[in-house]
C-alpha positions in Angstrom: 118.9 136.4 77.9 120.9 133.5 76.6 124.4 133.4 78.0 127.4 133.2 75.6 130.3 130.9 76.0 133.5 131.7 74.0 135.7 128.7 73.2 139.2 129.3 71.8 140.4 126.4 69.7 138.4 124.1 67.5 140.3 120.9 68.1 139.1 117.8 69.9 138.6 119.5 73.3 137.1 122.7 71.9 134.7 120.9 69.7 133.5 118.7 72.6 133.1 121.7 74.9 131.1 123.5 72.3 128.8 120.6 71.7 128.1 120.1 75.4 127.4 123.8 75.9 125.3 124.3 72.7 123.2 121.2 73.4 122.4 122.7 76.8 121.1 125.8 75.2 124.0 128.3 75.5 125.1 130.5 72.7 128.6 129.3 71.7 131.3 131.1 69.7 134.2 129.0 68.6 137.4 131.1 67.9 139.6 129.0 65.6 142.7 130.5 63.9 142.8 127.9 61.1 142.8 128.1 58.2 143.7 131.8 58.3 146.7 130.9 60.3 147.8 127.3 59.9 150.2 125.1 61.8 152.9 122.8 60.4 150.8 119.7 61.5 147.2 120.7 60.4 146.2 120.5 56.8 142.6 121.9 56.9 140.5 124.4 58.7 138.0 121.8 59.9 137.1 121.2 63.5 138.5 118.3 65.4 141.2 117.6 62.9 143.5 114.8 64.1 147.1 115.0 62.9 149.0 112.2 64.7 147.3 108.9 65.1 143.9 107.6 64.1 143.6 105.3 67.1 141.6 106.0 70.2 143.2 102.9 71.7 141.3 100.1 73.4 137.5 100.2 73.4 137.3 97.6 76.2 135.3 99.3 79.0 135.8 96.5 81.5 139.5 95.9 81.4 141.0 99.2 80.1 141.0 102.7 81.5 140.7 104.4 78.1 137.9 102.0 77.1 136.1 103.1 80.3 136.6 106.7 79.3 135.0 105.9 75.9 132.0 104.5 77.9 131.7 107.5 80.1 131.8 109.9 77.2 129.2 107.9 75.3 127.0 108.0 78.4 127.4 111.8 78.5 126.4 112.3 74.8 129.9 112.9 73.5 130.1 114.2 69.9 133.6 112.8 69.7 132.4 109.3 70.4 129.3 109.7 68.1 131.6 110.7 65.3 134.1 107.9 66.1 131.4 105.2 66.1 130.0 106.5 62.7 133.5 106.5 61.1 135.0 103.5 62.8 137.7 101.4 61.1 138.6 97.8 61.7 141.4 97.7 64.3 141.0 94.5 66.4 140.1 95.5 69.9 141.0 99.1 69.4 138.8 102.0 68.4 140.3 103.6 65.2 138.6 106.1 63.0 138.8 107.4 59.5 140.3 110.8 60.3 139.1 113.1 57.5 135.4 111.9 57.5 135.5 112.1 61.3 136.6 115.7 61.2 134.1 116.6 58.5 131.3 115.0 60.6 132.2 117.0 63.8 132.4 120.2 61.8 129.1 119.7 60.1 127.3 118.7 63.3 128.5 121.8 65.1 128.0 124.2 62.3 124.4 122.9 61.9 123.4 124.1 65.3 121.8 127.6 65.2 123.4 128.7 68.5 127.0 127.9 67.4 129.1 130.4 65.5 132.6 129.7 64.2 134.9 132.7 63.9 138.2 132.3 62.0 140.5 134.4 64.1 143.5 134.1 66.4 143.0 135.0 70.0 146.3 136.4 71.3 145.4 137.6 74.8 143.5 136.4 77.9 140.3 138.4 78.1 139.3 140.3 81.2 135.6 139.6 81.0 133.1 137.2 79.7 132.9 133.4 79.9 135.8 131.5 78.2 137.2 128.1 77.6 140.7 127.9 76.2 141.3 124.6 74.4 144.2 125.6 72.1 146.0 122.2 72.3 149.7 121.3 72.1 150.3 123.8 69.3 149.2 126.9 71.2 150.4 130.0 69.3 153.4 131.8 70.4 151.4 135.0 71.1 148.8 133.3 73.3 151.6 131.2 75.0 153.3 134.5 75.9 150.0 135.8 77.3 149.6 132.8 79.5 153.1 133.1 80.7 152.6 136.8 81.5 149.4 136.0 83.4 150.6 133.0 85.4 154.2 134.0 86.0 155.2 130.5 85.2 157.5 129.4 82.3 155.8 127.4 79.7 156.6 123.7 80.0 157.3 121.9 76.8 158.3 118.5 75.4 158.6 117.3 71.8 156.0 115.2 70.1 156.9 113.0 67.1 154.6 111.9 64.3 154.6 108.5 62.6 154.8 108.0 58.9 152.0 106.8 56.7 152.5 104.3 53.8 150.4 103.8 50.7 148.9 100.3 51.1 149.5 99.3 47.4 153.2 99.8 47.9 153.4 97.1 50.7 154.8 93.7 49.5 152.2 91.3 50.7 154.4 88.4 49.5 156.5 89.2 52.6 154.0 90.8 54.9 150.7 89.4 56.1 147.5 90.7 57.6 146.7 89.8 61.2 145.6 91.5 64.4 147.7 90.6 67.5 146.3 87.5 69.1 143.6 87.6 66.4 141.6 90.2 68.3 138.4 91.4 66.7 134.9 90.1 66.3 135.0 89.9 62.5 137.5 88.6 60.0 138.0 92.2 58.8 138.9 93.3 62.3 141.2 90.3 62.9 143.1 91.4 59.7 143.2 95.1 60.5 147.0 95.2 60.8 149.7 94.4 58.3 152.8 92.7 59.8 156.4 92.8 58.5 158.7 90.2 60.1 162.4 90.6 60.8 164.9 87.9 61.6 167.8 88.7 64.0 170.2 89.9 61.4 167.6 92.2 59.8 166.7 93.5 63.2 170.3 94.3 64.2 170.9 96.0 60.9 167.8 98.1 61.4 168.8 99.2 64.8 172.3 100.1 63.5 170.7 102.2 60.8 168.3 103.9 63.2 171.1 104.9 65.5 173.3 106.2 62.7 170.5 108.1 60.8 170.5 111.9 60.5 168.1 113.4 63.1 166.2 116.7 63.3 168.1 119.4 65.1 166.7 121.6 67.8 166.9 125.3 68.1 169.9 126.7 70.1 169.4 126.2 73.8 166.5 123.7 73.4 166.6 120.2 74.8 164.1 117.5 74.1 162.0 116.1 77.0 159.7 113.5 75.4 156.4 112.2 76.7 157.1 108.4 77.3 153.9 107.4 75.4 155.1 109.0 72.2 158.8 108.5 72.1 160.6 108.7 68.7 161.6 105.2 67.6 165.3 106.1 67.5 165.2 107.4 71.1 163.8 104.1 72.2 166.6 102.4 70.3 169.1 104.5 72.1 167.8 103.1 75.4 169.0 99.6 74.5 169.1 97.4 71.4 166.4 95.1 72.7 164.0 97.9 73.6 162.1 98.0 70.3 161.5 94.2 70.1 159.9 94.4 73.5 157.9 97.5 72.6 156.3 98.5 69.3 158.2 95.7 67.4 157.3 92.9 69.7 156.6 89.6 67.8 154.2 88.1 70.3 150.6 87.1 69.3 151.5 86.9 65.6 152.0 84.0 63.2 153.6 84.6 59.8 151.2 83.1 57.3 154.0 82.7 54.8 156.2 80.8 57.2 154.2 79.8 60.3 156.9 77.5 61.7 159.4 80.3 62.0 159.1 82.8 64.9 160.2 86.3 64.0 162.8 88.2 66.0 160.7 91.4 65.6 157.6 92.5 63.8 156.7 95.9 62.4 153.0 96.5 62.4 151.0 98.9 60.2 147.5 99.9 61.0 144.8 100.9 58.5 144.6 104.7 58.4 141.4 105.2 56.3 138.2 103.4 55.4 139.4 102.6 51.9 142.4 100.7 53.2 144.7 102.7 51.0 146.8 104.2 53.8 148.6 102.5 56.6 150.2 104.1 59.7 153.5 102.5 60.9 152.5 101.7 64.5 154.7 103.2 67.2 157.2 104.7 64.6 157.1 108.3 65.7 160.4 109.7 64.5 162.7 112.8 64.5 164.8 111.4 61.6 165.2 113.7 58.6 163.0 112.8 55.7 165.8 111.4 53.5 166.9 109.1 56.3 163.4 108.0 57.0 162.8 106.6 53.5 166.2 104.9 53.5 165.8 103.3 57.0 162.1 102.3 56.7 162.7 100.6 53.4 164.9 98.2 55.2 161.8 96.7 56.7 160.8 93.4 54.9 157.7 94.2 52.9 158.5 97.9 52.7 161.4 97.8 50.3 159.4 99.7 47.7 157.2 101.6 50.2 155.7 104.9 49.0 154.9 107.4 51.8 151.8 109.6 51.9 153.4 111.4 54.9 156.8 111.1 56.5 157.3 111.5 60.2 158.0 114.7 61.9 158.6 116.4 65.2 157.1 119.4 66.9 157.2 121.3 70.1 154.3 120.5 72.5 152.9 122.9 75.1 151.2 122.3 78.4 150.5 124.2 81.6 151.5 123.3 85.1 147.9 122.8 85.8 148.1 121.6 89.4 149.4 125.1 90.4 147.3 127.1 87.9 143.8 125.6 87.8 141.2 125.1 90.5 139.0 121.9 90.8 136.6 123.3 88.2 139.3 123.8 85.6 139.3 127.6 86.0 142.4 129.7 86.0 142.9 130.7 89.6 143.9 134.3 88.7 141.1 134.7 86.2 138.2 132.4 87.2 136.1 133.4 84.2 138.5 131.4 82.1 138.7 127.6 81.9 141.3 125.5 80.2 140.7 122.2 78.6 142.4 119.6 76.4 146.1 118.8 76.0 147.2 122.2 77.1 146.1 121.2 80.6 148.5 118.2 80.7 146.4 115.3 79.6 147.8 113.2 76.8 145.8 111.7 73.9 142.9 112.6 71.7 140.3 110.8 73.9 141.6 112.4 77.1 141.7 115.9 75.5 138.1 115.5 74.2 137.0 114.2 77.6 138.4 117.3 79.4 136.6 119.5 76.8 133.3 117.7 77.5 133.8 118.2 81.3 134.8 121.9 80.9 131.7 122.5 78.7 129.4 120.9 81.3 131.1 122.8 84.2 130.6 126.1 82.2 126.9 125.3 81.6 126.4 124.7 85.3 128.1 128.0 86.2 126.3 130.1 83.6 122.9 128.7 84.4 123.2 128.9 88.2 123.4 125.1 88.9 125.6 123.5 91.5 127.3 120.4 90.4 128.9 117.9 92.8 132.5 117.2 92.3 133.2 114.6 89.6 133.8 111.3 91.4 137.5 110.5 91.4 136.5 106.9 91.1 135.5 107.6 87.4 137.9 107.9 84.4 136.8 111.5 83.9 137.2 112.3 87.6 140.6 110.6 87.9 141.9 112.7 85.0 140.6 116.0 86.2 141.7 115.3 89.8 145.2 114.5 88.4 145.6 117.8 86.5 144.0 120.0 89.2 145.9 118.9 92.2 146.4 115.2 92.3 149.7 115.3 90.5 153.0 116.6 92.1 153.4 120.0 90.5 157.2 119.9 90.6 157.3 116.9 88.4 154.1 117.4 86.5 154.1 115.7 83.0 151.3 114.9 80.5 149.4 111.8 81.4 147.1 109.3 79.6 144.2 107.9 81.6 145.2 104.8 83.5 144.0 102.8 86.5 147.0 104.1 88.6 145.1 107.4 88.8 142.1 105.8 90.4 141.6 105.3 94.2 141.8 101.7 95.2 138.6 99.7 95.4 137.9 99.0 99.0 136.8 95.6 100.3 138.0 93.5 97.4 137.8 89.9 98.5 140.9 87.7 98.3 139.5 85.8 95.3 139.2 89.1 93.4 142.8 90.3 93.7 143.9 89.3 90.2 144.5 92.1 87.7 141.5 91.1 85.6 139.1 91.1 88.5 140.6 94.2 90.0 140.2 96.2 86.7 136.6 94.9 86.4 136.0 96.2 90.0 137.4 99.6 89.0 135.1 99.8 85.9 132.0 98.6 87.6 132.4 101.2 90.3 133.2 103.9 87.8 130.1 103.2 85.7 127.9 103.3 88.7 129.4 106.5 90.0 129.5 108.2 86.6 125.8 107.3 85.9 124.9 108.7 89.3 126.8 112.0 88.6 125.0 112.3 85.2 121.6 111.4 86.8 121.0 108.4 84.5 120.3 104.8 85.3 123.4 102.7 86.1 124.2 99.8 83.8 122.7 96.5 84.8 
């Protein structure tokens, strides 16, 4: 008799878990509350809908930890990476995708499998029997959040996530802005021109900082205080940390030459990244914000080239939810008090679309092994996948646990590096070479040559 795996949440992690399980022959039921019950951030009922950024970040599998994670997921047959490669957008050295076609592709691929059923319903309690993966993401419903709290006895941890605005490309003044990827990264001319750059001189930058600091901000509910994930700080919060913070962060002018005035070095540069295949929409890079909508249009139109900008979406802020996973989950991502339930995705305390999907992939594979009577060795901590799961299931200090992107700081050091290989470039290559070999061995496939 075919075993059934229930997956709660049809986002990145849930979709990836469902794909892994269904391709292994399990019957899969995806329980997704959208569109019957929506969220403020989602717009459709499709699976794997992305709502914040279209970038999966660097695709360099030799020098970047997230690029290595891309490689590992591709090697494991990831649906996320398959869809991303089909709907890839030019973005220099980054992997960016056209979000709506990406989501449609994932939805159609999963719905086309005869052993996958999608049920539009909200799950509000933790079941007492069956085989389950909960991948409800950062917008876990209040009812389910309360059920998790009741089961674990732990208060839900929360921080606030901010969304960047999106601008209509035709409203950008290309007489002031220019197209160029930082350091001209990209193999094709289209990739090297995947970003639009808006330069600021010192006076413009100072006026912009003043306006950011003075703008009306979104208010929190009584008793709530904001604890932001450092990788997604609102731009005005960064400005509050120091007037130079932004020009050394998302507005850094390095690696860029103004084609309109190549002899003059900008004090700061605002970058916009293509947000769809048509090139009609552009995301303002790093400009997550909690400013009120009226203030956003006023402040962002101070940016040279965006004086007449029209916004397809303004920025926003929302409460994000994650578990204290090091205390609640075992090494196989199972809830210690209810081991028939696994958790995956951002709710476990990984940050980022790629990391969430990766944990879904792993949870799906672990569930397949358990339901089919297989014994899998532990995922090597030397791999990107293993470094992440080790971090959330015991490697992190529970008292100070916060969401984490994949990074080489989570990997065990490479032993025996020779003196001549101690530079960062060589060190990162040693990490990735080891990871690819160990991940290939865990999958039972040939290691890369």
